[in-house]
N, C-alpha and C positions, 0 to 999 in steps of 0.2 A: 446592590446586585448589579452585575455587569450586563450590559445590553448584548454585546458581542463577545464571543470567546473563540479562540483557536486552540484546538487540542490535537495532540499527536498520539496515535495508537498503533501498536505493533501486533500483528496476527501471524500465525503460521498457516501458509496455504500451499496447496499443490498446484504447480504451474507446469506448462508444457512448452518446450522450445524445440525447434526442428533440429538444432545442433546437438542438444544434450538429452532430449527425451523428457521423461517425467522428472520434475524437480520439486523438492519440498524446500521452501524458503520462507524467510521472515519478510513480510510485506508491511511497510509503514504507511499509514494513512494520515494525512493532515486535513482535518475537517473544520468547517466554520459552523459555530453554534449560535443560535439566537434564543435567549432565555433558557438555555439548557437543552434545546432541541436541535438536532443536526439539520443544517440547511443544504450544504453541498460539500463535496470533496474537492479541496483545492488542488491537492497533489498526492500521488501515491508512487512509492519507489521501493526497490528491493536491494538487498545487499547480496552480492554473488559469493561464491565459495572462496574467491581470491581476495575479497575485501572491497571490490569495486562497488560503487553505488550506481544502479541503472534504473531508468524509467520503466514502468510496467507495461508500456505499450508494445514492446518487442516480444512479449510472451503471452500466451493465452491461458485462461483458467482451465484446469484439467478436471473434468467431471466424470 
């Protein structure tokens, strides 16, 4: 059994940007696991409509 694991998971989320408004996009989370339990999120990023990869800090969650 591995002590540490790093997994990548993709979810569809609604985000909000000031330039585009409401945006439904795929967000990929890279998480660190200890004995199968998530410890922390290392990085999260999203792919834009044009295929660019951007960090999720420039857009907010839309609730």
